[in-house]
Structure formats: C-alpha cells, structure tokens
Backbone as JSON, one array per atom type, in Angstrom:
{
  "sequence": "MRIFFSFLIFVIFYSENADENCKGKMAGGKKEGVWTCYYENGKKQEEGAYKNDLKEGMWKYYHDNGKLALEGKFEKGTEVGIWKMYNDKGEFIEEIKY",
  "N": [[6.1, -21.79, 2.92], [5.83, -19.61, 3.36], [8.71, -18.59, 2.88], [9.16, -19.12, -0.2], [7.52, -17.3, -0.89], [8.4, -14.69, 0.07], [11.25, -15.15, -1.31], [9.75, -15.23, -4.19], [8.95, -12.3, -4.0], [11.11, -11.57, -4.19], [12.49, -12.0, -6.02], [10.6, -11.11, -8.21], [10.43, -8.07, -7.41], [13.62, -8.22, -8.56], [14.05, -8.2, -10.83], [12.97, -6.89, -12.2], [13.48, -4.77, -12.22], [16.59, -4.41, -12.71], [16.68, -4.7, -15.19], [19.91, -2.88, -17.37], [21.24, -5.39, -15.78], [20.18, -7.42, -17.5], [20.25, -9.52, -20.45], [19.57, -9.77, -24.35], [16.62, -9.58, -26.94], [15.15, -6.42, -28.57], [11.7, -6.06, -30.48], [10.07, -3.45, -32.0], [10.33, -1.96, -29.39], [9.79, -3.58, -27.29], [10.16, -5.98, -24.95], [11.39, -9.62, -26.8], [11.64, -12.45, -27.33], [14.4, -14.88, -26.11], [15.97, -13.82, -22.51], [18.3, -13.47, -19.75], [19.33, -12.8, -17.08], [21.62, -11.55, -14.64], [23.32, -12.15, -11.61], [25.63, -9.11, -10.2], [27.79, -10.3, -9.56], [28.24, -11.86, -11.78], [27.41, -14.4, -12.13], [24.53, -16.58, -13.26], [21.04, -15.03, -13.03], [18.49, -15.3, -13.4], [16.78, -16.16, -16.86], [14.93, -17.1, -19.23], [11.73, -16.31, -21.59], [10.72, -13.67, -23.42], [7.59, -12.36, -24.32], [5.57, -10.02, -26.32], [6.2, -8.56, -24.52], [5.42, -9.3, -22.47], [6.27, -12.13, -20.42], [7.04, -15.78, -21.29], [6.2, -18.63, -20.81], [8.67, -20.84, -19.71], [10.78, -20.35, -17.32], [13.02, -19.39, -14.94], [15.57, -19.49, -11.86], [18.07, -18.51, -10.43], [19.58, -18.53, -7.31], [21.75, -16.89, -5.98], [25.03, -17.91, -5.83], [24.28, -20.07, -8.07], [23.41, -22.04, -8.19], [19.94, -23.42, -9.37], [17.17, -22.25, -8.17], [14.5, -22.01, -8.72], [11.23, -22.72, -10.21], [9.57, -22.57, -13.0], [6.1, -22.09, -15.42], [4.89, -19.36, -17.79], [1.78, -18.24, -18.47], [1.71, -15.8, -20.91], [2.62, -13.2, -19.0], [1.63, -14.59, -16.08], [2.25, -17.13, -13.31], [1.87, -19.99, -14.2], [0.16, -23.29, -14.25], [2.89, -26.09, -12.52], [5.74, -24.4, -9.51], [8.82, -24.84, -8.89], [10.11, -25.12, -6.38], [13.96, -24.22, -4.53], [16.45, -24.71, -2.48], [19.61, -23.42, -1.3], [22.02, -25.49, -2.09], [20.58, -26.24, -4.3], [19.06, -28.43, -3.34], [15.51, -29.47, -4.11], [13.25, -28.04, -2.74], [9.95, -27.85, -2.2], [6.78, -27.29, -4.04], [4.45, -25.7, -5.87], [1.62, -25.31, -6.98], [-0.05, -22.9, -9.03]],
  "CA": [[5.02, -21.06, 2.66], [6.14, -18.02, 3.75], [10.35, -18.35, 1.62], [8.76, -19.57, -1.05], [6.6, -15.64, -1.83], [9.17, -13.55, 0.24], [11.31, -15.21, -3.18], [9.68, -15.04, -5.25], [8.75, -11.1, -3.68], [12.46, -10.29, -4.04], [13.2, -12.24, -7.8], [10.03, -10.1, -9.25], [11.13, -7.49, -7.49], [14.9, -7.53, -8.98], [13.65, -8.69, -11.89], [11.77, -6.09, -12.42], [14.35, -3.85, -11.84], [17.46, -5.52, -12.89], [17.03, -4.25, -17.39], [20.96, -3.41, -16.79], [21.97, -6.68, -16.06], [19.84, -8.19, -18.89], [20.61, -9.09, -22.06], [17.8, -10.45, -25.38], [16.41, -8.65, -27.22], [14.05, -6.48, -28.75], [11.05, -5.42, -31.32], [9.29, -2.39, -31.67], [10.59, -1.46, -27.86], [8.48, -5.26, -26.1], [11.15, -7.6, -24.89], [10.98, -10.33, -27.12], [12.52, -13.55, -27.04], [15.3, -15.45, -24.2], [16.47, -13.08, -21.86], [19.05, -13.28, -18.68], [19.92, -11.65, -16.72], [23.13, -11.79, -13.75], [24.28, -11.31, -10.62], [26.84, -8.3, -10.24], [29.19, -11.35, -9.81], [28.14, -12.45, -13.18], [26.5, -15.93, -11.53], [22.37, -16.06, -13.7], [19.67, -14.64, -12.46], [17.25, -15.9, -14.35], [16.44, -16.94, -18.0], [13.74, -17.57, -20.34], [10.97, -15.65, -22.42], [9.66, -13.17, -23.35], [6.82, -12.4, -25.84], [5.27, -9.04, -26.67], [6.53, -7.76, -24.0], [5.2, -9.84, -21.19], [6.98, -14.26, -19.67], [6.33, -16.99, -21.3], [7.01, -20.67, -21.27], [9.79, -21.93, -19.16], [11.49, -19.81, -17.04], [14.7, -20.57, -14.01], [15.54, -18.34, -11.2], [18.67, -19.19, -9.5], [20.14, -18.21, -6.65], [23.83, -16.07, -6.65], [25.75, -19.19, -5.5], [24.59, -19.84, -9.47], [22.04, -23.25, -7.99], [18.31, -23.45, -9.42], [16.4, -21.79, -6.93], [12.71, -21.93, -8.58], [12.02, -23.08, -12.1], [8.7, -22.6, -13.57], [6.05, -21.47, -16.68], [4.48, -18.27, -17.86], [1.63, -17.73, -19.89], [0.88, -14.07, -21.25], [3.03, -13.42, -17.57], [1.71, -14.97, -15.55], [2.67, -18.24, -13.13], [0.57, -21.36, -14.13], [0.76, -24.98, -12.93], [3.94, -26.82, -11.47], [6.52, -24.18, -10.16], [9.22, -26.21, -8.25], [11.39, -24.35, -5.57], [15.33, -25.18, -4.23], [17.59, -24.63, -1.55], [21.16, -22.68, -2.05], [22.37, -26.18, -2.77], [20.23, -26.54, -5.18], [17.26, -29.15, -3.16], [14.23, -29.7, -3.37], [12.34, -27.79, -1.02], [8.24, -27.65, -2.29], [6.28, -27.46, -5.69], [3.59, -24.62, -5.6], [0.53, -24.92, -8.32], [-0.61, -22.32, -9.73]],
  "C": [[5.58, -20.21, 1.9], [7.69, -17.53, 3.54], [10.01, -18.23, 0.5], [8.09, -17.79, -1.66], [7.62, -15.27, -0.76], [10.1, -13.66, -1.51], [10.73, -15.04, -4.05], [8.46, -12.97, -5.47], [9.74, -10.52, -4.35], [12.51, -11.05, -5.43], [11.93, -11.39, -8.08], [10.18, -8.47, -9.68], [12.85, -6.75, -8.86], [14.58, -7.19, -9.89], [13.36, -6.85, -12.77], [12.99, -4.12, -12.89], [15.91, -3.11, -11.97], [18.48, -4.63, -14.71], [18.42, -3.98, -17.55], [21.89, -3.58, -16.45], [21.21, -7.34, -16.74], [20.68, -7.82, -20.41], [19.34, -10.73, -22.61], [17.66, -9.04, -25.84], [14.88, -7.92, -27.52], [13.29, -5.77, -29.62], [10.01, -4.96, -30.95], [8.63, -2.28, -30.1], [10.51, -2.5, -27.09], [9.97, -5.59, -25.96], [10.36, -8.84, -25.48], [12.39, -11.62, -27.39], [13.21, -13.67, -25.61], [15.99, -13.62, -24.19], [17.17, -13.34, -21.05], [19.88, -12.57, -19.11], [20.65, -12.33, -15.29], [22.98, -11.13, -12.49], [25.82, -10.5, -11.05], [28.09, -9.15, -10.08], [29.3, -12.62, -10.59], [27.6, -13.62, -12.82], [24.92, -15.66, -12.81], [22.15, -15.98, -12.68], [18.49, -15.12, -12.94], [17.0, -15.83, -15.67], [15.38, -17.52, -18.15], [13.03, -16.9, -20.79], [10.99, -14.84, -22.35], [8.8, -13.04, -25.24], [6.06, -12.24, -26.06], [5.22, -8.28, -24.88], [6.41, -8.55, -22.41], [6.23, -11.95, -20.79], [6.43, -14.55, -20.28], [6.56, -18.04, -21.57], [7.67, -20.37, -19.92], [10.69, -21.15, -18.65], [12.16, -20.32, -15.42], [14.59, -19.72, -13.37], [17.03, -19.25, -10.24], [19.36, -18.25, -7.94], [21.67, -17.99, -6.88], [24.54, -16.36, -6.42], [25.62, -19.48, -7.09], [22.97, -21.29, -9.48], [20.97, -22.9, -8.49], [17.69, -22.97, -8.39], [14.91, -21.68, -7.34], [12.86, -21.78, -10.41], [9.94, -22.67, -11.63], [7.5, -22.42, -14.89], [5.0, -20.61, -16.42], [3.83, -18.65, -18.72], [1.11, -16.3, -19.8], [1.43, -12.95, -19.47], [2.84, -13.11, -15.95], [1.3, -16.35, -14.91], [1.03, -19.44, -13.61], [1.34, -22.73, -14.14], [1.93, -24.87, -11.47], [4.91, -25.8, -10.67], [7.3, -25.49, -9.38], [10.51, -25.0, -6.98], [12.51, -25.31, -5.13], [15.34, -24.17, -3.23], [18.79, -23.73, -2.14], [21.38, -23.61, -2.42], [21.57, -26.74, -4.1], [18.83, -27.6, -4.79], [16.22, -28.59, -3.55], [13.61, -29.15, -2.87], [10.67, -27.7, -1.43], [7.74, -27.26, -4.12], [5.07, -26.22, -4.96], [2.46, -24.33, -6.58], [-0.32, -23.87, -8.35], [-1.9, -23.21, -10.92]]
}
C-alpha cells in the first residue's frame, strides 16, 4: 500500500510540473480533450482526457520503460472507482477502490 501512495504522489507531482513534456489542446486557457505526457527518454508517461482543466475519464500512467504502471478513472479531477497498479514489468500488483 505504501508503494502505491508513494508512486501516486510522484505521478501527481510530475504531471503537475511537466506541461513542457505534454501534448494536448487548450480551450479558453484550460486543458481540454486528450493529453499525453512523455518522459525525457521519449516514452509515454501518462495519457488521459481533461474537461474544463480537470482530469476526466480513464487515465493511464506508465513506468519510464514504457510498461503500464497505474490506471484508473477520474471524475472532475478526483480519483473514483477501482485503480489498478502494475510493477515495472507490467504485472498486476494490486487494486485500490476510491
């Protein structure tokens, strides 16, 4: 459980400070639609949609080797439902319910 929360804190911190490594659309100064962020090595770091500048719908986060790390759903910027976590080999570790 502690690994999950440490990883999630890293993902949130990284994504909030990495807009220069992200691609997506802005509308009225707010993030809208699908956004994709990348690690410095060019591999995908995260991908999901924004609505009115808040994360919305399914989001996926990746380890820097390209393997899936975490996936789950947002509603108005808040985690909801079942979130699944994977190790750096892409193997399922655990799920958390919000």
